N, C-alpha and C positions, 0 to 999 in steps of 0.2 A: 504493499500499500504506499502511496505518497500523496502529497499535499501541494497545492499551489500557493506559494506566497508571493504578494505583490508588493514589490518596494517602492513606496513614494518619497520624494515628488518625481523619481526618473520613471515611473512606471514600468519598471522591468519586472517580470514574473519568473521566479525561479522554482524548480520542483524540489521537494526536500523530502527524503524516502522517511518512512517510519523509523524513529528513534535516531534520526540524524538530527543535529542542531542546524539552526538557521545560518549561522556564520559558515560552517563547514560546507553546507550546500551552495552557499552563495560564492565562496572563493572557488569553488571546483566548477562554477559556471560563469566565472569571470566578473563577478561583481564584488568589488573590494569595499565591503562595510568597514568602517574605522574599527581597529582592535588593537589590543596590545599583549596582555598576558595570555588569552584564549582559554583560561580556565576559570573565569568567574570571579576574579579578585579584585581587578582594577577599575571596572566600570566603564572602559572606554568604549565598548561595543553597546552601550545603552540605546535602544530603540523604543519607539512608543507603538504600542498595538491598537489599531483603530477598529478592527473586526476579526473574529475568529477565536478559537479556543486552543490552549496551549499548556504545557507543563513547563514551569518556570525553571526547573532544573535546580541544579546545586550552586545558585549564585550567592556568593557572600553576603550577609547583611551589611558589611561595611560598603560594598559596593552597589548594593540594590537594597535601599532602605524599605521599612515597610510602607510608608506613605508612598512610594513610588510604585510598590507592587498594587497597591489600592488604586493607582492611576493607570493601571495597566501598562506600566513600563516593563521591559524585559532586558536581559542581557542576551544577545545574539549568540555569543559562544556557550551558553547554556540552554537556551530555551528551545524546546521540541514540539512542533506543531501537533495538534490534536484534531485538526479540521483545516480548510483553506483559510488563510489568513490574509490581512492588508496591514503592513508595519510603515512607519515613517522613520527615516534615518537620514542622519547629517553627511551626506557624501561628498567629501572634497575631491574634485577632479583636478588632477596635475598633468601638464603636458608632458612632463619628464618621465611619470610613472608607467611602466610598460604593462602591468597587470597580467603577468602569465598565470595561466591556469594552475591550480595546486592539482597535484596528481600523486599518487603511490608509487613506490619503488622499491625493489629489492637491492639490497646493499651488501658488500662483502669487504671486510676490514683488510685493507693490503698493506698498511703501515701503522705502527704505533711507535712514537719516540718521546722521549722527555725533552720538552721545550724548556721547562724550568723545575725546581723542586716541587712545584705546585701545580703545573699545568702540562697536560699530555697534548701532543699533536696526532690527531687521528686522520687517516686518509680512507676513503670508502671509495669501493669501484661500484657503480650502480648500473643496473640492467639497461640502462638506455639513457641518452643525454636528457638533462635537465636543462631547460630554459630558465634562467634567473637573472635578477638585477643585483649588481654589486651592492652589498649591504643586506640583503636578504637572510632568511634562516631556515632552516629545516626542523621538523619534529622527529623524534626517533623514539621507538618502541625498544626497550632493553628487556631481556628475559627475566620474567618473575618480578617485575617492578610495575606496579598499578600506574596507568596513564603514560602518557609521552613527556618528553623534556625537549626543550628548544634550545638549539646552539646554532650560533651564527655561521654561515659559510666565509671560509677564510681565502679560498682561491679565486683566482678571475674567473669570469663566466666564460672565458675563451677556452678553458681546460676542459673539453668534453668528456662526459662520463666519470668524472671524479669530483668528490666532495672533500674538501679539507675541513677540520673542526679543530678549534683550540679548547680544550675543556679542563676547568680549574676544579681541583678537589675541594667540595665544600664539606666542612666538618659535618658529620650526621646526615648528610645527603646520599640517599640510597642509589641514586643513579650515578652522580659523579664518582662515588666511592666504586661502584661496580666498573665503571670505565677505567679507574686507576688501578684495582686491585684484580678484576677477573677477566675483563674484555682481552681477547687475544687476536693476532692476526689469524685470517682464515674464518673467523665468526661471520655469520650472516646476521643481518638486522633488516627491519621494515622500517622505511622512512617514508616522510611526506614533505611536499614543498611544492614552490617556494613560498615562504610566509614573510609578512612584514612590509612596511612602507618607509622604510630607511634607506635612501638614495641619494646619488648626487644629482643635483638639478643641472644638467649638463647645459640646457638653454641659458643659463646665467653665467656670463663670461668673467665674472669677478674671480679673484684668487680665492683659494679653499684651503681653510684651516681644519686639519684633523686632531682631534684631542682624545687620547686612548689610555685606560688604565687597566692594567691586569690582563685577563683573556679578553677584555673588550678591544684589543689589538685586531681581532679577526676581521670584523667587518671593515675599518679602514683598510687593513692591508689589500682586501679584495677590491674596495673601491679605487685605491691608489694604483694597484696593478692594472685595472680596468682603464683608468685614464690615462696611464703613460702608454699602456699598449695601443691606445687608439690615437697617439701622437698629440696628445693635450700640451698645449703651449702656455697656460696660464700658470702662475706660481701656485704650487702646491706645498703646504707645511705639514709635517707630521711630529707633533708633540706626544712623545710616549713616556707614560710615567711608571716608575717600578719602586720598589724599597732599595734593592742594592742590583749589583751586575748579576747575579745569578739569576734574577728575575727578569732582567732586561733581555727578554728572548727575541730572536730574529733580528737582532741589532745588525748582523752582518747583511742581511737582505737590503736594508735600507740604507746602509753605508754605500753598498754597491750601485743601489739605484741613484744617489747623489752624484757618484761618478760618471754614471751614463746619461742623467738628464738634468741639465743646468738650471731648469725650472722647479727640481724638486729639493726641498730642505727638510733636514731631519734633525730634530732637537730633543735628545733624549733627557730626562730628569730623573735623579735618584733622591729620595727623600731621607734615607737612612744608609748611606753606603758604608761598606766594612773597610777598614783599614787597608786590609789586602787587596781591596779593589784597586787601589791606587786611582782612585776617580778623578778626572780633572774636568769633566763636563759640568752642566748645571746641578747644583745641589739644592733640593727643594721640592716642593709639590709641584705637579705638572701645570696647574693653573698659575702658579707663580712664574714658571717658564715662560709662559704665554705672555703674560703681563710685562715681564723683563724684555722679551725678545721684540715684542710691538710697542714697548714704552707706552702702555695703555692708550694705543691708538690702533683698533682693530678695524675701524670703518673701512668700507670698500672690499669686504670678504663675506664669504658664507662658511659657516661653522659647522663642523658634524662631530659630536661628542658621543663616544661609547664606552661604558664602564659601569662600575657600581654606583648607586645612587650618591654618596657622598662626594664623589668625585665630580659627578655630573652636576650637583648643585653648585660646588665651588667654582667650576669652570664657567657655567653660566653667569654667576656674579660678576667674575673676572671680565668676560666679554661684554656685559652689559655696561658695565662701569668704564669699558674700554670702547664706548660708543657704537655698539653692534646692537641692532634691534633685535626683538624676539622673533620676527618673521625670518631672520637670516641664521637662527641657530636651530640646528635638528638634532635631537637625541636618540638614542638607543640605550635604554637601561637595563642593565643585568639584574633582573629581580629575582628574589627568592619568594616562597610562599608567605614568608612573613612581612615582606616589603609589600606584596600586593594586599594582604589583608589590612594593612595599615595605609591603605590608600597610596603608596608611593609609585604612582604611575606618571606623574608629571611634577615638575618643580613648583613649589610655592611662588618662586620668583616669576613665573608666568602668570599673567592676568587671568586667564581663565582655562577650564578644562576642556 
């Protein structure tokens, strides 16, 4: 059994299978409803139901309050139709977003390597090429672990049939612990993608600032490789933050790119270098490195931030103080379930949700 869900104001109707969420069906049919966590904890995919019956699903009370439920608001990532429906959604259309269909893939682990003491690099061979936009992510189903986990794609879209991931071990995290301690070369996994609307606005010819912390380097790495492979001539800056040299992974990749491309600039920052690191680069947090490099004058650029929420918030504050407007700052937060439950989907420094 399936149901017809009409999405206003665009007037598009999608077919939703029984026990399928509205969001999943929409993404697989090329309708990109706004979303972030995909698991009912952030509230980004909130829509208004104007007709029909439904199961609200396991939406967090933080993301969907009781009064909103009474007003027939639902989270598209959790809501499952029980009849034909009509919903109203705020869909932002961007000329630079390619909107590839979400599909399912079979993947085989072809490489696992230590990128840092806390981050593994995983390369997957998938059963067919996946069209994705640099900056997007995939969902992975791991054995004996409930639900899927999202990981950003680190390689260039031009590398067909391969997906590279950077996965940091989270203390107490069942999925990341499995990846670090159990996953082995040759294992097969089910993945789906591409997801996400974190991408470079290529139609904007201003210089680009990337700010990355921890395994948040994955998306910027993909985006930078994609830009440089396409012959991009605008100035591209990568600010990579880490604790010490051992955590400053893939440094050699970016140092080589600096030698090959006069318009690419790499500024690593360590906030707690060890004596044995003999560090001569910038010492401090990554947002401080941005302020120092641009002397608090970041206007005339687009910025893309990827990493943990505290880093994102500090970087947003620095950029806004450095004369960059909200519309020119794009973020991809690496959220835990706890972050989502506390509404950590968007910086409080931005004026609206």
